[in-house]
C-alpha positions as CSV (number, residue, x, y, z in Angstrom):
1,M,-59.4,10.9,-34.2
2,A,-59.6,7.2,-33.2
3,K,-59.5,6.6,-29.5
4,C,-56.8,4.4,-28.1
5,G,-58.2,1.1,-26.6
6,H,-55.7,1.4,-23.7
7,H,-56.0,3.7,-20.7
8,C,-53.5,6.5,-21.1
9,P,-52.6,8.5,-18.0
10,K,-53.0,12.2,-18.3
11,M,-49.7,14.2,-18.6
12,S,-49.5,17.8,-17.5
13,S,-47.8,20.3,-19.8
14,G,-44.9,20.6,-17.4
15,D,-44.3,16.9,-17.3
16,L,-44.6,16.8,-21.1
17,Q,-42.0,19.5,-21.5
18,Q,-39.7,17.7,-19.1
19,A,-40.0,14.5,-21.0
20,L,-39.3,16.2,-24.3
21,A,-36.3,17.9,-22.8
22,A,-34.9,14.6,-21.5
23,I,-35.4,13.0,-25.0
24,S,-33.7,16.0,-26.6
25,L,-30.8,15.8,-24.1
26,K,-30.3,12.1,-24.8
27,V,-30.2,12.7,-28.6
28,H,-27.8,15.7,-28.1
29,A,-25.6,13.6,-25.8
30,S,-25.5,10.7,-28.3
31,I,-24.5,13.1,-31.1
32,I,-21.8,14.6,-29.0
33,G,-20.6,11.2,-27.9
34,K,-20.2,10.1,-31.5
35,R,-18.3,13.3,-32.3
36,L,-16.0,12.7,-29.2
37,Y,-15.3,9.2,-30.3
38,K,-14.4,10.4,-33.7
39,V,-12.0,13.1,-32.3
40,M,-10.5,10.6,-29.9
41,F,-9.9,8.1,-32.7
42,Q,-8.2,10.8,-34.8
43,A,-6.1,12.0,-31.8
44,E,-5.0,8.4,-31.2
45,G,-4.0,8.0,-34.8
46,Q,-2.0,11.3,-34.8
47,Q,-0.2,10.3,-31.6
48,K,0.8,6.9,-33.1
49,N,2.1,8.7,-36.2
50,L,4.0,11.2,-34.0
51,V,5.7,8.3,-32.1
52,H,6.5,6.5,-35.3
53,S,8.1,9.7,-36.8
54,I,10.2,10.3,-33.7
55,D,11.3,6.6,-33.5
56,S,12.3,6.7,-37.2
57,L,14.9,9.5,-36.6
58,P,18.6,8.6,-36.3
59,T,20.1,8.1,-32.8
60,K,22.7,10.7,-33.5
61,G,22.8,14.1,-35.3
62,P,21.2,17.5,-34.9
63,L,17.7,16.0,-34.7
64,S,17.9,12.7,-32.8
65,C,15.2,10.3,-31.6
66,L,16.8,10.7,-28.2
67,D,16.4,14.5,-28.2
68,Q,15.1,15.5,-24.8
69,D,12.3,17.7,-26.1
70,L,11.1,14.9,-28.4
71,L,11.2,12.3,-25.7
72,L,9.2,14.7,-23.5
73,L,6.7,15.1,-26.3
74,K,6.3,11.4,-26.6
75,A,5.7,10.9,-22.9
76,T,3.3,13.8,-22.4
77,S,1.3,13.0,-25.5
78,A,0.7,9.5,-24.3
79,A,-0.3,10.8,-20.8
80,T,-2.6,13.4,-22.3
81,L,-4.3,10.8,-24.5
82,S,-4.8,8.6,-21.4
83,C,-6.4,11.6,-19.5
84,L,-8.7,12.3,-22.4
85,G,-9.8,8.7,-22.4
86,E,-10.5,8.8,-18.7
87,C,-12.6,12.0,-19.1
88,L,-14.6,10.3,-21.8
89,N,-15.2,7.3,-19.6
90,I,-16.4,9.6,-16.8
91,L,-18.8,11.4,-19.2
92,Q,-20.2,8.1,-20.4
93,H,-20.6,6.9,-16.8
94,S,-22.5,10.1,-15.9
95,Q,-24.7,9.9,-19.0
96,S,-25.7,6.3,-18.3
97,H,-26.6,7.1,-14.7
98,S,-28.6,10.1,-15.7
99,S,-30.5,8.1,-18.3
100,Q,-31.3,5.3,-15.8
101,A,-32.3,7.7,-13.0
102,P,-36.1,8.2,-12.5
103,P,-37.6,11.5,-13.5
104,Q,-37.5,14.1,-10.7
105,S,-39.8,17.0,-10.2
106,N,-38.6,20.5,-10.7
107,A,-38.6,21.1,-7.0
108,S,-36.3,18.2,-6.3
109,Q,-34.0,19.2,-9.0
110,R,-33.8,22.7,-7.5
111,N,-33.1,21.3,-4.1
112,R,-30.3,19.0,-5.3
113,G,-28.1,21.8,-6.7
114,T,-24.4,21.3,-7.3
115,P,-21.5,20.2,-5.0
116,S,-21.1,22.8,-2.2
117,D,-17.5,23.7,-3.2
118,G,-18.3,23.9,-6.9
119,V,-15.1,22.0,-7.7
120,P,-15.2,19.0,-10.0
121,V,-13.6,15.9,-8.5
122,W,-11.4,13.6,-10.5
123,T,-12.6,10.1,-9.7
124,V,-10.0,7.5,-8.9
125,P,-10.4,3.9,-10.0
126,K,-10.9,1.5,-7.1
127,S,-7.5,0.1,-6.2
128,P,-7.0,-3.7,-6.1
129,S,-5.4,-3.6,-2.7
130,G,-8.0,-5.9,-1.4
131,E,-7.7,-8.4,-4.3
132,Q,-5.4,-11.1,-5.2
133,L,-3.6,-10.7,-8.5
134,K,-3.3,-14.2,-10.0
135,N,-2.1,-15.3,-13.4
136,G,-2.1,-11.8,-14.6
137,G,-5.7,-11.2,-13.7
138,L,-7.6,-10.1,-10.6
139,T,-9.4,-12.7,-8.4
140,P,-10.9,-11.9,-5.0
141,L,-8.7,-12.6,-1.9
142,Q,-9.9,-15.3,0.3
143,S,-12.5,-14.1,2.7
144,A,-11.6,-13.3,6.3
145,E,-13.3,-16.4,7.6
146,P,-10.8,-19.0,6.3
147,C,-8.0,-16.9,7.6
148,L,-9.4,-17.2,11.1
149,G,-8.1,-20.8,11.1
150,L,-4.5,-19.5,10.6
151,R,-3.2,-21.0,13.8
152,K,-5.1,-24.3,13.4
153,R,-3.9,-24.8,9.9
154,S,-0.3,-24.1,10.9
155,L,-0.5,-26.4,13.9
156,S,-1.2,-29.3,11.7
157,H,2.3,-29.0,10.3
158,G,3.8,-29.5,13.7
159,A,5.8,-27.2,15.9
160,E,9.2,-28.4,15.1
161,H,12.0,-25.9,15.0
162,H,13.2,-25.6,11.4
163,P,16.9,-25.6,10.7
164,G,18.4,-22.1,10.3
165,Q,15.6,-20.4,12.3
166,E,18.1,-18.9,14.7
167,D,16.8,-16.5,17.2
168,I,19.5,-13.8,17.2
169,S,20.7,-12.9,20.6
170,P,20.2,-9.3,21.8
171,S,23.9,-9.2,22.8
172,E,24.8,-9.4,19.1
173,E,22.7,-6.4,18.1
174,V,23.5,-2.7,18.3
175,T,21.2,0.3,17.9
176,D,20.7,1.4,14.3
177,T,22.2,4.7,13.4
178,E,21.1,4.9,9.8
179,D,18.7,7.7,8.8
180,N,15.9,7.0,6.4
181,E,15.6,10.5,5.1
182,E,16.2,10.9,1.3
183,E,17.4,14.1,-0.4
184,D,14.6,15.9,-2.2
185,L,16.5,17.4,-5.1
186,G,14.0,16.7,-7.9
187,V,15.1,15.2,-11.2
188,L,18.3,16.5,-12.7
189,D,18.6,17.3,-16.4
190,D,20.7,14.3,-17.3
191,Q,18.5,12.0,-15.2
192,R,15.4,13.4,-16.9
193,S,16.7,12.3,-20.3
194,V,17.1,8.7,-19.0
195,I,13.6,8.7,-17.5
196,L,12.1,10.2,-20.7
197,H,13.8,7.5,-22.8
198,L,12.5,4.9,-20.4
199,L,9.0,6.3,-20.5
200,S,8.9,6.4,-24.2
201,Q,9.4,2.6,-24.3
202,L,6.5,1.9,-21.9
203,K,2.8,1.5,-22.5
204,L,0.0,2.6,-20.2
205,G,-0.9,-0.1,-17.7
206,M,2.3,-2.0,-18.3
207,D,3.6,-4.2,-15.5
208,L,6.9,-2.8,-14.3
209,T,7.9,-5.9,-12.3
210,R,10.6,-7.0,-14.8
211,V,11.6,-3.5,-16.0
212,V,15.1,-2.5,-15.0
213,L,14.8,1.1,-13.6
214,P,17.7,3.6,-13.4
215,T,19.8,3.4,-10.2
216,F,19.5,7.1,-9.3
217,I,15.8,6.6,-8.3
218,L,16.8,4.0,-5.6
219,E,16.6,4.8,-1.9
220,K,19.3,3.3,0.3
221,R,17.4,0.4,1.9
222,S,15.8,-2.8,0.9
223,L,12.0,-3.2,0.7
224,L,12.3,-5.8,3.5
225,E,13.9,-3.1,5.8
226,M,11.1,-0.7,4.8
227,Y,8.5,-3.2,6.2
228,A,10.5,-3.3,9.4
229,N,10.5,0.5,9.6
230,F,6.7,0.4,9.8
231,M,7.3,-0.9,13.4
232,A,9.0,2.3,14.5
233,H,6.4,2.8,17.2
234,P,6.5,-0.6,18.9
235,D,5.2,0.9,22.2
236,M,1.8,1.6,20.4
237,F,1.9,-1.9,18.9
238,L,2.4,-3.6,22.3
239,S,-0.4,-1.4,23.8
240,I,-3.0,-3.1,21.6
241,T,-3.2,-6.2,23.7
242,A,-3.5,-4.1,26.9
243,G,-7.0,-3.0,26.0
244,A,-9.5,-4.3,28.5
245,T,-12.3,-4.7,25.9
246,A,-12.5,-5.8,22.3
247,E,-13.5,-2.3,21.4
248,D,-10.4,-0.9,23.1
249,R,-8.2,-3.3,21.3
250,I,-9.4,-2.7,17.8
251,V,-9.3,1.1,18.3
252,R,-5.7,0.8,19.5
253,F,-4.9,-1.3,16.5
254,V,-6.3,1.4,14.2
255,E,-4.4,4.1,16.0
256,Y,-1.2,2.1,15.6
257,Y,-2.0,1.3,11.9
258,L,-2.5,4.9,11.0
259,T,0.7,6.1,12.6
260,A,2.9,3.4,11.1
261,F,3.1,4.7,7.6
262,H,4.8,8.0,8.4
263,E,8.0,6.4,9.6
264,G,7.9,3.5,7.2
265,R,7.5,5.8,4.2
266,K,9.9,8.4,5.6
267,G,9.2,11.7,3.8
268,A,7.3,12.2,0.6
269,V,10.3,11.7,-1.8
270,A,9.4,9.2,-4.5
271,K,12.4,6.9,-4.4
272,K,12.2,3.1,-4.7
273,P,13.7,0.6,-2.2
274,Y,15.9,-2.1,-3.5
275,N,14.0,-5.1,-5.0
276,P,14.9,-7.9,-2.6
277,V,16.6,-10.9,-4.3
278,L,15.2,-14.3,-3.8
279,G,16.1,-15.7,-0.3
280,E,17.1,-12.2,1.0
281,T,16.4,-11.8,4.7
282,F,16.2,-9.0,7.2
283,H,16.4,-9.4,11.0
284,C,16.0,-6.7,13.7
285,S,14.4,-6.1,17.1
286,W,13.3,-3.3,19.4
287,E,13.7,-2.9,23.1
288,V,10.6,-1.2,24.4
289,P,10.7,0.2,28.0
290,R,7.9,-1.3,30.0
291,D,6.7,2.1,31.2
292,K,6.2,3.2,27.6
293,V,3.5,0.6,27.1
294,K,0.3,2.2,28.3
295,P,-0.9,0.5,31.5
296,L,-4.3,2.3,31.5
297,V,-7.0,1.8,29.0
298,R,-10.0,3.8,27.9
299,S,-13.3,1.9,28.4
300,N,-16.9,3.0,27.8
301,Q,-18.1,0.6,30.6
302,G,-16.4,2.5,33.4
303,P,-13.5,4.7,34.4
304,T,-10.0,4.0,33.1
305,R,-8.3,1.1,34.8
306,E,-5.3,-1.1,34.6
307,S,-5.8,-3.9,32.1
308,G,-5.8,-7.5,33.4
309,R,-2.7,-9.3,32.1
310,G,-2.0,-13.0,32.3
311,S,1.1,-14.5,33.8
312,N,2.8,-14.5,30.4
313,N,2.8,-10.7,30.4
314,S,4.1,-10.2,33.9
315,Q,7.0,-12.5,33.4
316,Q,10.3,-11.2,32.2
317,G,11.3,-12.6,28.8
318,E,14.6,-14.5,28.6
319,D,15.9,-12.3,25.7
320,S,14.8,-8.9,27.1
321,P,17.0,-6.6,29.1
322,E,15.6,-5.8,32.5
323,G,12.8,-3.3,32.4
324,S,11.9,-3.7,28.7
325,Y,10.0,-5.9,26.3
326,R,11.7,-7.3,23.2
327,V,9.9,-7.2,19.8
328,R,11.6,-9.4,17.2
329,F,11.2,-9.0,13.4
330,V,12.2,-11.3,10.5
331,A,11.4,-10.8,6.8
332,E,12.3,-12.9,3.8
333,Q,11.8,-12.7,0.0
334,V,9.9,-15.9,-0.5
335,S,9.2,-15.6,-4.3
336,H,10.8,-13.7,-7.2
337,H,8.2,-14.1,-9.9
338,P,5.8,-12.9,-8.6
339,P,7.8,-10.8,-6.1
340,V,6.4,-11.8,-2.7
341,S,7.8,-10.9,0.7
342,G,6.9,-12.5,4.0
343,F,7.4,-10.9,7.3
344,Y,6.8,-11.9,10.9
345,C,7.0,-9.9,14.2
346,E,6.4,-11.1,17.7
347,C,6.7,-10.2,21.4
348,R,6.7,-13.3,23.6
349,E,6.2,-11.4,26.8
350,R,3.0,-9.8,25.5
351,Q,1.9,-12.9,23.7
352,M,1.2,-11.2,20.4
353,C,2.5,-11.6,16.8
354,V,1.9,-10.5,13.2
355,N,2.3,-12.7,10.1
356,A,2.0,-11.1,6.7
357,H,2.8,-11.6,3.0
358,V,2.9,-8.9,0.4
359,W,3.1,-9.0,-3.4
360,T,4.2,-5.7,-4.9
361,K,2.6,-5.1,-8.3
362,S,3.9,-2.0,-10.2
363,K,2.1,-0.4,-13.1
364,F,3.0,2.5,-15.4
365,M,0.3,5.2,-15.4
366,G,1.6,7.9,-17.7
367,M,3.2,10.6,-15.5
368,S,3.0,8.4,-12.4
369,V,3.7,4.8,-11.2
370,G,1.3,2.8,-9.1
371,V,2.4,0.1,-6.7
372,F,-0.3,-2.2,-5.5
373,M,0.4,-4.0,-2.2
374,V,-1.5,-7.3,-2.7
375,G,-1.8,-9.6,0.2
376,E,-2.8,-9.5,3.9
377,G,-1.5,-9.7,7.4
378,V,-2.9,-11.3,10.6
379,L,-2.3,-9.8,14.1
380,C,-2.7,-12.6,16.8
381,L,-3.5,-11.6,20.4
382,L,-3.0,-14.9,22.1
383,E,-4.1,-13.7,25.5
384,H,-7.5,-12.8,24.1
385,D,-7.6,-15.6,21.4
386,E,-8.3,-12.9,18.7
387,E,-7.1,-12.5,15.2
388,Y,-7.2,-9.2,13.3
389,I,-6.9,-9.6,9.5
390,F,-5.7,-6.4,7.7
391,T,-4.8,-5.3,4.2
392,L,-2.4,-2.6,2.9
393,P,-2.9,0.5,0.8
394,C,-1.5,1.2,-2.7
395,A,1.3,3.7,-3.2
396,Y,1.7,6.2,-6.1
397,A,4.8,8.0,-7.4
398,R,3.5,11.3,-8.9
399,S,5.2,13.9,-11.1
400,I,8.0,11.6,-12.1
401,L,9.5,14.1,-14.6
402,T,9.8,17.0,-12.2
403,V,9.9,16.6,-8.4
404,P,8.6,13.1,-7.7
405,W,6.4,12.7,-4.6
406,V,4.6,9.7,-3.0
407,E,1.0,9.4,-1.9
408,L,-1.0,6.5,-0.6
409,G,-4.4,5.5,-1.9
410,G,-7.2,2.9,-1.7
411,K,-9.5,1.4,0.9
412,V,-8.2,-1.1,3.4
413,S,-9.9,-3.2,6.0
414,I,-9.3,-4.6,9.5
415,N,-11.5,-7.4,10.8
416,C,-11.8,-9.4,13.9
417,I,-14.3,-12.2,13.4
418,K,-14.4,-13.3,17.0
419,S,-15.3,-9.9,18.5
420,G,-17.4,-8.7,15.6
421,Y,-15.5,-5.5,15.2
422,S,-14.2,-4.1,11.9
423,A,-12.6,-1.0,10.6
424,T,-12.4,0.6,7.2
425,V,-9.5,2.9,6.5
426,T,-9.5,5.1,3.3
427,F,-6.3,6.7,2.0
428,H,-7.5,9.5,-0.3
429,T,-5.5,10.4,-3.4
430,K,-5.4,14.1,-4.3
431,P,-8.3,15.1,-6.5
432,F,-7.5,16.4,-10.0
433,Y,-8.5,19.9,-9.0
434,G,-7.7,21.3,-5.5
435,G,-8.0,19.2,-2.4
436,K,-5.4,18.1,0.2
437,V,-2.7,15.5,-0.1
438,H,-2.1,12.6,2.2
439,R,-5.6,12.6,3.6
440,V,-6.9,9.6,5.4
441,T,-10.2,8.7,7.1
442,A,-11.1,5.7,9.3
443,E,-14.2,4.3,10.9
444,V,-14.4,1.5,13.5
445,K,-17.7,-0.4,13.7
446,H,-19.4,-3.1,15.8
447,N,-20.9,-5.2,13.1
448,L,-23.6,-6.9,15.2
449,T,-25.2,-3.6,16.4
450,N,-24.0,-1.6,13.3
451,T,-22.7,1.0,15.8
452,I,-19.7,3.2,14.9
453,V,-17.4,3.4,18.0
454,C,-14.6,5.5,16.6
455,K,-13.9,7.9,13.7
456,S,-10.6,9.4,12.6
457,Q,-9.5,11.9,10.0
458,G,-6.4,13.8,9.1
459,E,-3.1,13.2,7.3
460,W,-1.2,9.9,7.6
461,N,2.1,11.8,7.7
462,G,0.7,14.8,9.8
463,T,-2.0,15.3,12.4
464,L,-4.7,12.7,13.1
465,E,-7.9,13.4,15.1
466,F,-9.8,10.5,16.7
467,T,-13.4,10.8,18.0
468,Y,-14.7,7.9,20.2
469,S,-18.2,6.7,21.0
470,S,-17.8,8.0,24.6
471,G,-17.5,11.6,23.3
472,E,-13.8,11.8,24.0
473,T,-11.4,13.1,21.3
474,K,-7.7,12.7,20.8
475,V,-5.2,14.3,18.5
476,I,-2.0,12.5,17.4
477,D,0.8,14.4,15.6
478,T,2.8,11.7,13.8
479,S,5.7,14.0,13.3
480,K,6.1,14.4,17.0
481,L,5.7,10.7,18.0
482,P,8.9,9.4,19.7
483,V,10.7,6.8,17.5
484,I,12.3,3.7,19.1
485,R,15.2,2.8,16.9
486,K,15.6,-0.8,15.8
487,R,18.5,-2.9,16.8
488,L,20.4,-5.2,14.4
489,R,23.7,-7.0,14.0
490,P,26.6,-5.0,12.4
491,V,27.0,-5.7,8.7
492,E,30.2,-7.6,9.2
493,R,28.4,-10.1,11.5
494,Q,25.3,-10.5,9.3
495,G,24.6,-13.5,7.2
496,R,25.4,-13.5,3.5
497,T,21.8,-13.1,2.4
498,E,20.9,-10.4,5.0
499,S,19.8,-7.1,3.4
500,R,22.3,-4.7,4.8
501,R,25.3,-7.0,3.9
502,L,23.9,-8.0,0.5
503,W,23.4,-4.4,-0.7
504,Q,26.2,-2.7,1.2
505,H,28.3,-1.9,-1.9
506,V,25.3,-0.4,-3.7
507,T,24.4,1.6,-0.6
508,K,27.9,2.9,-0.2
509,S,28.1,4.0,-3.8
510,L,24.7,5.8,-3.6
511,K,25.8,7.6,-0.5
512,E,29.0,8.8,-2.3
513,G,26.9,9.8,-5.4
514,N,28.7,7.4,-7.6
515,M,25.8,6.2,-9.8
516,D,27.9,4.2,-12.3
517,E,29.5,2.2,-9.5
518,A,26.2,1.6,-7.8
519,T,24.7,0.4,-11.1
520,E,27.6,-2.0,-11.6
521,H,27.2,-3.5,-8.1
522,K,23.4,-3.8,-8.6
523,H,24.0,-5.5,-11.9
524,R,26.3,-8.1,-10.3
525,L,23.7,-8.9,-7.7
526,E,21.0,-9.3,-10.3
527,E,23.1,-11.4,-12.6
528,S,24.2,-13.7,-9.8
529,Q,20.5,-14.3,-9.0
530,R,19.8,-15.1,-12.7
531,V,22.7,-17.6,-12.7
532,E,21.3,-19.3,-9.5
533,E,17.8,-19.4,-11.0
534,R,19.1,-21.1,-14.2
535,K,21.1,-23.6,-12.2
536,R,18.0,-24.5,-10.1
537,A,15.9,-24.9,-13.3
538,A,18.6,-27.2,-14.8
539,D,18.8,-29.3,-11.6
540,N,15.0,-29.3,-11.3
541,K,15.2,-28.0,-7.7
542,P,12.5,-25.5,-6.8
543,W,13.4,-22.8,-4.4
544,K,12.6,-23.5,-0.7
545,P,12.4,-20.4,1.6
546,K,14.2,-20.6,4.9
547,Y,11.7,-19.0,7.3
548,F,8.2,-19.3,5.6
549,T,6.0,-22.0,4.2
550,K,3.4,-21.5,1.5
551,E,-0.1,-22.4,2.7
552,G,-2.9,-21.8,0.2
553,D,-2.4,-18.3,-1.2
554,G,-0.4,-17.1,1.8
555,W,2.9,-17.6,3.5
556,I,3.2,-18.6,7.2
557,Y,6.2,-18.2,9.4
558,N,7.6,-21.7,10.2
559,N,7.8,-21.2,14.0
560,P,5.2,-18.7,15.1
561,L,4.4,-17.8,18.6
562,W,1.1,-19.7,18.6
563,K,2.9,-23.0,18.1
564,S,4.9,-22.7,21.3
565,T,2.0,-21.7,23.6
């Protein structure tokens, strides 16, 4: 036998067997992959033939294309095909990773083993909550650094008081008596037929922004009011700026952030708030007793002590009743296509405010609907000259044919460039097999030293456990947190475009269970908006929001607190 001119490393019999086994596995996987593709191709063709056969049936008669069982078959077949496709993608992903991984010894393979619980986990695609959807595609959001100049950019426009930016007097407002709870009755048989018919017309991944959804899935409040309800614990919000150190302040912000979703997304019933019409506004406020705002702060640099507050904090605000702080909120629908909401919240006495814009992007996902909250908010603590930039999680409506329920999902961030602290909050969607619902984890880190100063885990609508760098722990039960009810003007004293007045007839009909009447009132509102849109187009007059101004990719409140300081 001729000798090879190159130096060939010796290979043991065990290594040779392992290499041959790897080659055999790759060949086997390739054959199986081709077979799976063939099966998937056949299944997709059969599903298309099935849909075509059902659609070709008459609309009336003993066997109709609107038959409930046939509509269910159409919807579930599409969802099943989607799930099979996802499974194939996961297998391909696993195969490519295993083929790229370096060979491991038998010992290392034995030590690696399988997941401890032995339960396969259904991987969830990364949500685009931290991205900006633009022109139908995904482009990265602006980095946190440009947003640090939020106040400087806005100041260049001047601090003039824009017309119509009325600061509603507290004497006009009354305590809200509305309850956010929605009845959890599941989907009734006649409603299921409507949903099935709607689902049969949709395609996976389809944008639902312009799809008219049935009235019975609506909850009795506007999306703008839902954003206001996230502020149901304003005492925790005001306590953020009382932190003596930057670490205290970001930890308090994370505590507030994690407890805000329970009240804002009241219950787990998957109902949809009203889509705000262009120019719709919502105003409210909260009166927070001063003794509810924590005067003592936790600090790793010494015992707990009272935080130093500037003169602005010790003064009584003009608009606040004696012994309380006033937190003011205003929201406006600043764009219709795409649907963007801007909201602003401030407390003058505590010298803090939040400015945010959110674009809700809905997609059809088979047996569920995903709502991506695209945008960001900025919390300004003027006393400390700090800005905290944060994003929002996605929401998913699951089991839309049986008893619909809501879960949050995705990874969000909170960053303060000045202090060098950041936080990552992960809302975990329920795994395909087993697992808990509504799980959330969080981690607060000092970026310069790469030190984790706080960790949290639990359920965003249940119990949350916090562990701090000092060794202390704290448990917060969101269901037992006291809620401070918002205050707003009675409907009869509200402006024509304010949410409660605008949607009052739809809300009244929904409360009475009269879906036909609610649908009629909703249709009138939507048609009125279309007429106004056509008139603006004919007159070549673009829409100009009342309270917010577009700056770059974001929307800034016209008269924020930092302009008057």
